[in-house]
Every structure is written in C-alpha cells, then in structure tokens.
C-alpha positions as a Python dict, from the first residue, in 0.01 Angstrom:
ca = {
    (1, 'X'): (0, 0, 0),
    (2, 'X'): (-94, -172, 322),
    (3, 'X'): (163, 66, 517),
    (4, 'X'): (-55, 359, 413),
    (5, 'X'): (-382, 179, 512),
    (6, 'X'): (-180, 53, 830),
    (7, 'X'): (-71, 447, 829),
    (8, 'X'): (-384, 568, 814),
    (9, 'X'): (-558, 289, 1072),
    (10, 'X'): (-344, 433, 1323),
    (11, 'X'): (-420, 820, 1288),
    (12, 'X'): (-771, 774, 1258),
    (13, 'X'): (-748, 574, 1616),
    (14, 'X'): (-542, 864, 1754),
    (15, 'X'): (-815, 1089, 1652),
    (16, 'X'): (-1123, 932, 1770),
    (17, 'X'): (-852, 890, 2126),
    (18, 'X'): (-774, 1262, 2122),
    (19, 'X'): (-1154, 1308, 2092),
    (20, 'X'): (-1244, 1220, 2445),
    (21, 'X'): (-1317, 1405, 2714),
    (22, 'X'): (-1176, 1379, 3029),
    (23, 'X'): (-1378, 1154, 3270),
    (24, 'X'): (-1613, 1293, 3538),
    (25, 'X'): (-1609, 1389, 3810),
    (26, 'X'): (-1270, 1542, 3812),
    (27, 'X'): (-1158, 1858, 3995),
    (28, 'X'): (-1213, 2137, 3784),
    (29, 'X'): (-855, 2351, 3737),
    (30, 'X'): (-766, 2675, 3787),
    (31, 'X'): (-883, 2903, 3485),
    (32, 'X'): (-868, 3261, 3484),
    (33, 'X'): (-1148, 3452, 3351),
    (34, 'X'): (-1116, 3837, 3210),
    (35, 'X'): (-1368, 4084, 3163),
    (36, 'X'): (-1376, 4386, 2936),
    (37, 'X'): (-1372, 4622, 3291),
    (38, 'X'): (-1018, 4461, 3314),
    (39, 'X'): (-1080, 4257, 3611),
    (40, 'X'): (-936, 3925, 3637),
    (41, 'X'): (-1149, 3627, 3826),
    (42, 'X'): (-1052, 3265, 3898),
    (43, 'X'): (-1250, 3036, 3868),
    (44, 'X'): (-1162, 2915, 4205),
    (45, 'X'): (-1365, 3255, 4336),
    (46, 'X'): (-1723, 3063, 4234),
    (47, 'X'): (-1629, 2773, 4522),
    (48, 'X'): (-1947, 2693, 4680),
    (49, 'X'): (-2211, 2823, 4365),
    (50, 'X'): (-2297, 2520, 4112),
    (51, 'X'): (-2136, 2655, 3810),
    (52, 'X'): (-2268, 2644, 3440),
    (53, 'X'): (-1971, 2731, 3252),
    (54, 'X'): (-1998, 2816, 2860),
    (55, 'X'): (-1766, 2877, 2600),
    (56, 'X'): (-1941, 3030, 2354),
    (57, 'X'): (-1885, 3256, 2031),
    (58, 'X'): (-2060, 3578, 2039),
    (59, 'X'): (-2170, 3528, 1642),
    (60, 'X'): (-2323, 3194, 1698),
    (61, 'X'): (-2696, 3154, 1740),
    (62, 'X'): (-2679, 2832, 1962),
    (63, 'X'): (-2472, 3061, 2190),
    (64, 'X'): (-2712, 3325, 2207),
    (65, 'X'): (-3014, 3070, 2251),
    (66, 'X'): (-2780, 2905, 2574),
    (67, 'X'): (-2678, 3257, 2716),
    (68, 'X'): (-3077, 3381, 2701),
    (69, 'X'): (-3153, 3019, 2839),
    (70, 'X'): (-2877, 3038, 3096),
    (71, 'X'): (-3029, 3399, 3199),
    (72, 'X'): (-3394, 3292, 3241),
    (73, 'X'): (-3247, 2972, 3452),
    (74, 'X'): (-3049, 3222, 3670),
    (75, 'X'): (-3323, 3402, 3756),
    (76, 'X'): (-3491, 3131, 3904),
    (77, 'X'): (-3219, 2956, 4032),
    (78, 'X'): (-2975, 3225, 4143),
    (79, 'X'): (-3091, 3308, 4472),
    (80, 'X'): (-3002, 2918, 4578),
    (81, 'X'): (-2680, 2948, 4468),
    (82, 'X'): (-2679, 2869, 4083),
    (83, 'X'): (-2366, 3065, 3901),
    (84, 'X'): (-2353, 3088, 3481),
    (85, 'X'): (-2050, 3205, 3351),
    (86, 'X'): (-1991, 3265, 3021),
    (87, 'X'): (-1657, 3298, 2807),
    (88, 'X'): (-1634, 3423, 2493),
    (89, 'X'): (-1376, 3236, 2299),
    (90, 'X'): (-1382, 3433, 1914),
    (91, 'X'): (-1068, 3597, 1782),
    (92, 'X'): (-1109, 3951, 1926),
    (93, 'X'): (-1417, 3874, 2182),
    (94, 'X'): (-1317, 4116, 2445),
    (95, 'X'): (-1450, 4353, 2156),
    (96, 'X'): (-1782, 4225, 2130),
    (97, 'X'): (-1831, 4099, 2482),
    (98, 'X'): (-2078, 4377, 2633),
    (99, 'X'): (-2268, 4406, 2280),
    (100, 'X'): (-2378, 4045, 2291),
    (101, 'X'): (-2432, 4060, 2686),
    (102, 'X'): (-2702, 4337, 2575),
    (103, 'X'): (-2856, 4201, 2260),
    (104, 'X'): (-2913, 3895, 2487),
    (105, 'X'): (-3048, 4047, 2789),
    (106, 'X'): (-2771, 3802, 2986),
    (107, 'X'): (-2828, 3915, 3339),
    (108, 'X'): (-2483, 3722, 3440),
    (109, 'X'): (-2131, 3788, 3380),
    (110, 'X'): (-1954, 3727, 3053),
    (111, 'X'): (-1597, 3708, 3017),
    (112, 'X'): (-1335, 3606, 2765),
    (113, 'X'): (-1024, 3429, 2725),
    (114, 'X'): (-789, 3324, 2455),
    (115, 'X'): (-871, 2961, 2291),
    (116, 'X'): (-550, 2807, 2378),
    (117, 'X'): (-613, 2777, 2791),
    (118, 'X'): (-980, 2709, 2689),
    (119, 'X'): (-880, 2416, 2505),
    (120, 'X'): (-639, 2301, 2794),
    (121, 'X'): (-942, 2364, 3024),
    (122, 'X'): (-1184, 2165, 2814),
    (123, 'X'): (-902, 1886, 2721),
    (124, 'X'): (-957, 1887, 2389),
    (125, 'X'): (-653, 1901, 2121),
    (126, 'X'): (-587, 2192, 1942),
    (127, 'X'): (-598, 1981, 1625),
    (128, 'X'): (-963, 1879, 1677),
    (129, 'X'): (-1286, 2053, 1548),
    (130, 'X'): (-1539, 2109, 1838),
    (131, 'X'): (-1803, 2274, 1868),
    (132, 'X'): (-2007, 2567, 2089),
    (133, 'X'): (-2164, 2667, 2317),
    (134, 'X'): (-1916, 2389, 2540),
    (135, 'X'): (-2068, 2351, 2859),
    (136, 'X'): (-1897, 2240, 3192),
    (137, 'X'): (-2103, 2173, 3493),
    (138, 'X'): (-1899, 2240, 3840),
    (139, 'X'): (-2032, 2109, 4175),
    (140, 'X'): (-2024, 2373, 4506),
    (141, 'X'): (-1706, 2163, 4589),
    (142, 'X'): (-1511, 2278, 4233),
    (143, 'X'): (-1558, 1913, 4100),
    (144, 'X'): (-1644, 1885, 3713),
    (145, 'X'): (-1969, 1656, 3728),
    (146, 'X'): (-2041, 1730, 3314),
    (147, 'X'): (-1900, 1854, 3030),
    (148, 'X'): (-2028, 1839, 2681),
    (149, 'X'): (-1820, 1641, 2398),
    (150, 'X'): (-1579, 1815, 2160),
    (151, 'X'): (-1707, 1755, 1859),
    (152, 'X'): (-2099, 1643, 1869),
    (153, 'X'): (-2205, 1406, 2149),
    (154, 'X'): (-2503, 1408, 2345),
    (155, 'X'): (-2717, 1701, 2239),
    (156, 'X'): (-2932, 1621, 2539),
    (157, 'X'): (-2661, 1811, 2704),
    (158, 'X'): (-2719, 2163, 2529),
    (159, 'X'): (-3080, 2136, 2604),
    (160, 'X'): (-3278, 2341, 2914),
    (161, 'X'): (-3421, 2076, 3035),
    (162, 'X'): (-3093, 1886, 3064),
    (163, 'X'): (-2952, 2222, 3255),
    (164, 'X'): (-3257, 2281, 3469),
    (165, 'X'): (-3230, 1908, 3597),
    (166, 'X'): (-2846, 1956, 3613),
    (167, 'X'): (-2919, 2270, 3833),
    (168, 'X'): (-3161, 2120, 4041),
    (169, 'X'): (-2950, 1784, 4110),
    (170, 'X'): (-2652, 1988, 4211),
    (171, 'X'): (-2818, 2270, 4422),
    (172, 'X'): (-2938, 1979, 4635),
    (173, 'X'): (-2618, 1819, 4746),
    (174, 'X'): (-2487, 1992, 5074),
    (175, 'X'): (-2254, 2249, 5106),
    (176, 'X'): (-1887, 2202, 5236),
    (177, 'X'): (-1858, 2468, 5496),
    (178, 'X'): (-1577, 2580, 5664),
    (179, 'X'): (-1731, 2506, 6024),
    (180, 'X'): (-1773, 2096, 5961),
    (181, 'X'): (-1384, 2149, 5949),
    (182, 'X'): (-1312, 2315, 6203),
    (183, 'X'): (-1498, 2056, 6417),
    (184, 'X'): (-1327, 1776, 6221),
    (185, 'X'): (-993, 1999, 6357),
    (186, 'X'): (-1152, 2049, 6715),
    (187, 'X'): (-1208, 1646, 6736),
    (188, 'X'): (-844, 1546, 6574),
    (189, 'X'): (-679, 1791, 6822),
    (190, 'X'): (-884, 1615, 7088),
    (191, 'X'): (-742, 1241, 6970),
    (192, 'X'): (-377, 1336, 6982),
    (193, 'X'): (-421, 1475, 7361),
}
C-alpha cells in the first residue's frame, strides 16, 4: 500500500513539474505560421515589433473576445509597432480561420498550426491539459517576455488592462538598429588597426 502512495506522489510531482512554463525572458524559438492563402511566415519575420502571439481555438468564446480586443489594440498601437498574430490550433482550423476573422472583425493576420509544434513552442507536454487562449508576449528583440500558464495561472495575464500595459511597456523599449551594429563594427575595426 505504501509503494502505491509513493508512486502516486512521484507521479503528482512529475505532473506539477511539467506544468511549469519555461522562464522568461528567453529567446523566442523559430515557429512557422501557416495562412489560408497558402503562405507560411516565420515568427522571426516580426522581429522589430512588439508581438502578442495568441494560440486560439476558433470555437472558443474567450479566444473570440481576446481576438476582438487585440484588433482594437492593434488599431490603436499598430502604427507604433504593435503586432498581434493569431494562430488557430483546433482540429481542421484551416477550414475555420477565414470565417473566424470575418465574424469577429479581426484586423490582423490569423493563421493556423498543428498542435504538436505549438505545444513544443509553449513548453507544454502533450500529456498536459491547457487552456486557450495561450498568449505569448515577444519584445522587439525577439525575446519572450511573458507567457500565460498552461492550465489556469494568473487570470490577470488574460485581461485587456494587462495587455495594454505589456504593449506600452514593450513599445517604450529601444529598437535595435543595424546602424548601431555598423557603428560597433566600425569602432572594432579601428581598435584592431
């Protein structure tokens, strides 16, 4: 009987450890987003922008609300460098994305992806339960700065005031420019000569 309890405790601890999201900040791994027009876009193509990457189900009321809120925030902050990107992950999502965009007045690009690469990107085990939307905040340098927890976590991370705060905070941070790199390389050459 004792061995059964020990085994159950070990399994429970394993699940708890799996449920932890990777630490932030961390570099955003490459991720391909497929679109219904046949194009595929790498996440890295958004570098230089503040990105809210939301993984959604097209049938989820919370995802619909989040997408409508991100459309509003995109209209407000888009000209300053904010870029929301939606990725539908429900079964056969590619068939539902266009209607989802129209029905919810989404003004930014929404693509789709199979579930497996999404879970890998999020650091969630395929054996874990998770809630949607899963929202990942990526700064202009391509670093993940915030991520919702897999199961429940802090509901504040799924609210418009938090999203607005993240956008404003990340937009205030400096943008890396190629001129800065060029200046660094020039001064390095002068020092070597």
